[in-house]
C-alpha positions as CSV (number, residue, x, y, z in Angstrom):
1,M,10.5,-61.0,-19.9
2,S,8.9,-64.4,-21.1
3,L,5.3,-65.3,-20.9
4,S,5.8,-67.9,-18.2
5,A,7.7,-65.0,-16.2
6,A,4.4,-62.9,-16.0
7,P,3.1,-62.9,-12.3
8,S,0.0,-61.3,-12.5
9,R,-1.2,-60.7,-16.0
10,P,-5.0,-60.4,-16.4
11,I,-6.3,-62.6,-19.3
12,D,-10.0,-63.3,-19.8
13,W,-11.4,-66.9,-20.7
14,L,-14.9,-66.8,-22.4
15,V,-16.8,-69.5,-23.8
16,S,-19.7,-68.7,-26.1
17,P,-22.5,-71.2,-25.8
18,A,-24.5,-70.5,-28.8
19,L,-23.1,-70.7,-32.6
20,V,-21.2,-67.6,-33.4
21,D,-21.6,-66.1,-36.9
22,Y,-18.2,-65.4,-38.7
23,P,-18.7,-61.7,-39.5
24,T,-19.6,-61.4,-35.6
25,A,-16.3,-62.9,-34.6
26,L,-14.1,-60.9,-36.7
27,A,-15.7,-57.5,-35.6
28,T,-15.3,-58.9,-31.9
29,M,-11.8,-59.9,-32.3
30,E,-10.8,-56.4,-34.2
31,A,-12.5,-54.4,-31.4
32,R,-10.8,-56.5,-28.7
33,V,-7.4,-56.2,-30.5
34,E,-7.6,-52.4,-30.4
35,A,-8.6,-52.3,-26.8
36,I,-5.8,-54.6,-25.7
37,R,-3.3,-52.2,-27.6
38,A,-4.8,-49.1,-26.0
39,G,-4.6,-50.8,-22.6
40,T,-8.5,-50.7,-21.9
41,A,-9.2,-54.3,-22.3
42,A,-7.5,-57.7,-20.8
43,E,-6.1,-60.1,-23.2
44,L,-8.6,-62.8,-24.3
45,I,-9.1,-66.5,-24.9
46,W,-12.4,-67.0,-26.6
47,L,-13.9,-70.4,-27.2
48,V,-16.4,-70.2,-30.1
49,E,-18.4,-72.8,-32.6
50,H,-19.4,-71.5,-35.9
51,P,-22.2,-72.4,-38.4
52,P,-20.6,-74.5,-41.3
53,L,-18.4,-71.9,-43.4
54,Y,-15.2,-71.6,-45.2
55,T,-12.6,-69.1,-44.6
56,A,-9.7,-67.9,-46.6
57,G,-6.3,-67.2,-45.4
58,T,-3.9,-64.8,-47.1
59,S,-2.3,-67.6,-48.9
60,A,-5.4,-69.1,-50.3
61,A,-5.6,-70.3,-53.8
62,A,-8.9,-70.1,-55.8
63,E,-8.5,-73.6,-57.1
64,E,-8.5,-74.8,-53.6
65,L,-12.2,-74.0,-53.1
66,L,-13.8,-76.9,-54.7
67,S,-17.4,-76.2,-53.7
68,P,-18.1,-72.2,-53.7
69,D,-21.5,-72.6,-53.3
70,R,-21.7,-75.1,-50.4
71,F,-21.2,-72.7,-47.6
72,P,-20.6,-69.1,-46.9
73,V,-16.9,-68.3,-47.8
74,Y,-15.3,-65.2,-45.7
75,D,-11.9,-63.5,-46.2
76,A,-10.4,-64.3,-42.7
77,G,-7.5,-62.0,-43.2
78,R,-5.4,-64.7,-41.2
79,G,-2.3,-66.5,-42.4
80,G,-2.7,-69.7,-44.4
81,R,-5.1,-71.1,-47.0
82,F,-8.8,-72.3,-46.9
83,T,-10.4,-74.0,-43.8
84,Y,-13.7,-75.1,-42.4
85,H,-15.3,-74.2,-39.3
86,G,-18.5,-75.7,-38.4
87,P,-20.6,-77.1,-35.3
88,G,-18.7,-79.7,-33.5
89,Q,-15.3,-78.0,-34.0
90,R,-13.7,-76.0,-30.9
91,V,-12.3,-72.6,-32.4
92,V,-10.2,-70.7,-30.0
93,Y,-9.4,-67.2,-30.6
94,V,-6.3,-66.4,-29.0
95,M,-5.6,-62.6,-28.4
96,L,-2.5,-61.9,-26.5
97,D,-0.2,-59.2,-26.1
98,L,3.5,-60.3,-27.3
99,T,5.1,-57.1,-26.4
100,R,4.8,-58.8,-22.9
101,D,6.7,-61.6,-24.6
102,E,9.9,-62.1,-26.8
103,R,8.2,-60.7,-29.8
104,D,8.4,-64.2,-31.4
105,L,5.5,-64.9,-33.7
106,R,7.1,-68.6,-34.7
107,A,7.4,-69.2,-31.0
108,F,3.8,-68.3,-30.2
109,V,2.5,-70.6,-33.3
110,C,4.6,-73.6,-31.9
111,K,3.2,-72.8,-28.6
112,L,-0.1,-73.2,-30.0
113,E,0.5,-76.4,-31.3
114,K,2.2,-77.7,-28.2
115,W,-1.2,-76.6,-26.5
116,M,-3.3,-78.7,-28.8
117,I,-0.9,-81.6,-28.4
118,A,-1.1,-81.4,-24.7
119,A,-5.0,-81.1,-24.7
120,L,-5.1,-84.3,-27.1
121,A,-2.8,-86.2,-24.4
122,R,-5.5,-86.0,-22.0
123,F,-7.6,-88.4,-24.0
124,N,-4.5,-90.4,-25.0
125,V,-4.1,-89.1,-28.3
126,K,-0.7,-88.5,-29.8
127,G,-0.8,-85.4,-31.7
128,E,2.3,-84.4,-33.7
129,M,3.9,-81.5,-35.5
130,R,5.3,-82.1,-39.0
131,D,8.1,-79.7,-40.6
132,G,6.3,-77.5,-43.4
133,R,2.8,-78.5,-42.2
134,V,1.3,-76.0,-39.7
135,G,-1.1,-77.8,-37.5
136,V,-1.6,-81.1,-35.4
137,W,-1.6,-84.5,-36.9
138,V,-2.3,-88.1,-35.8
139,V,-1.0,-91.1,-37.3
140,R,-3.5,-93.7,-38.0
141,N,-2.8,-97.6,-38.7
142,D,-6.3,-98.8,-39.8
143,G,-5.0,-102.0,-41.2
144,G,-4.0,-101.0,-44.7
145,P,-0.4,-101.4,-46.1
146,M,0.6,-98.1,-44.9
147,P,-0.3,-96.0,-41.9
148,R,-1.7,-92.5,-42.8
149,E,-1.6,-89.4,-41.2
150,D,-4.9,-86.9,-40.7
151,K,-5.1,-83.6,-39.5
152,I,-6.9,-83.0,-36.2
153,G,-6.1,-79.3,-35.5
154,A,-5.3,-76.3,-37.5
155,I,-3.8,-72.8,-37.0
156,G,-4.2,-69.5,-38.5
157,V,-3.0,-66.5,-36.7
158,R,-2.8,-62.9,-37.4
159,V,-0.7,-60.2,-35.4
160,R,-1.4,-56.4,-35.3
161,R,1.0,-54.3,-33.5
162,W,2.2,-57.6,-31.6
163,V,-1.2,-58.5,-30.5
164,T,-2.5,-61.8,-31.8
165,F,-5.6,-62.9,-33.0
166,H,-7.6,-65.6,-34.8
167,G,-5.8,-68.9,-33.4
168,L,-6.6,-72.6,-33.6
169,S,-9.3,-75.1,-34.3
170,L,-9.7,-78.6,-33.0
171,N,-11.9,-81.1,-34.3
172,V,-14.2,-82.8,-31.9
173,E,-17.2,-84.1,-33.7
174,P,-17.7,-82.1,-36.9
175,D,-19.2,-83.4,-40.2
176,L,-16.1,-84.4,-41.9
177,T,-17.7,-84.4,-45.1
178,H,-17.9,-80.7,-45.0
179,F,-14.1,-80.6,-45.4
180,D,-14.7,-82.0,-48.9
181,G,-15.7,-78.5,-50.3
182,I,-11.8,-77.3,-50.0
183,V,-8.4,-78.5,-50.0
184,P,-7.7,-78.0,-46.4
185,C,-4.8,-75.8,-45.7
186,G,-3.7,-76.6,-49.3
187,I,-3.0,-80.2,-48.3
188,S,-4.6,-82.7,-50.4
189,Q,-2.3,-85.8,-49.7
190,H,-3.7,-86.4,-46.2
191,G,-7.1,-86.3,-44.7
192,V,-8.8,-84.9,-41.6
193,T,-10.2,-86.5,-38.6
194,S,-11.6,-85.8,-35.1
195,L,-11.6,-87.1,-31.5
196,V,-15.1,-88.9,-32.3
197,D,-13.8,-90.4,-35.6
198,L,-10.8,-91.8,-33.8
199,G,-13.6,-93.6,-31.6
200,L,-13.6,-91.5,-28.5
201,P,-16.8,-90.4,-27.1
202,V,-15.6,-86.9,-26.1
203,T,-17.8,-83.8,-25.7
204,M,-17.0,-80.3,-26.4
205,A,-17.2,-79.7,-22.6
206,D,-14.6,-82.3,-22.1
207,V,-12.3,-80.7,-24.5
208,D,-13.0,-77.3,-22.9
209,V,-11.6,-78.6,-19.7
210,A,-8.5,-80.2,-21.4
211,L,-7.7,-76.9,-23.2
212,A,-8.2,-74.8,-19.7
213,E,-5.9,-77.2,-17.7
214,T,-3.2,-77.3,-20.5
215,F,-3.0,-73.7,-21.5
216,E,-1.4,-72.7,-18.1
217,E,1.1,-75.6,-18.6
218,I,2.4,-74.4,-22.0
219,F,1.9,-70.6,-21.7
220,G,2.6,-70.1,-18.0
221,L,-0.7,-67.9,-17.8
222,S,-3.8,-68.3,-15.5
223,P,-6.6,-66.7,-17.3
224,T,-9.7,-65.7,-15.3
225,R,-12.6,-68.2,-15.8
């Protein structure tokens, strides 16, 4: 059965209004994943913001942490390398049971990318995927000799007994200088951007609406909000 074929699948949609510290987020996800596997809790889409921090994925290289004393650094346990989280960035933790799908992690990551791209399109921003570079990119032509590509959304996931956790982050209006303390996702040839950096007066609430409206388009599921 595919995700889009599920007729009545209870999925919770939760938005945390205050900043969530990272250890609390990790503990919450761990507990929820176990409950989903046990059948005692519904799947969950959890939208949060974090205080400024860096996280290290399982492929993180020590030399890519350029400013180790700038913000707290956490071992995330997800795939990927170093990333930054902070105010003005929408982090979405996606806890779905892939046993109700085709158990295809690559297809799941592709859906996360397509989800961000669909949400960005609501603001007339063309997000793009790139082979060999997980995440979502925008091409910018600022009048220089060559267009440049900046990353606007990152993805890092983990799966335990086919239940997903961690997820994606979308830059709405974070302090982009905070990314200077790491080599984001191990990629130094490209920069980072945000919706506001692109000149769009978009709020977090606007982004949440776009994410909610496009989730069903991509996943074929209707969370309870």
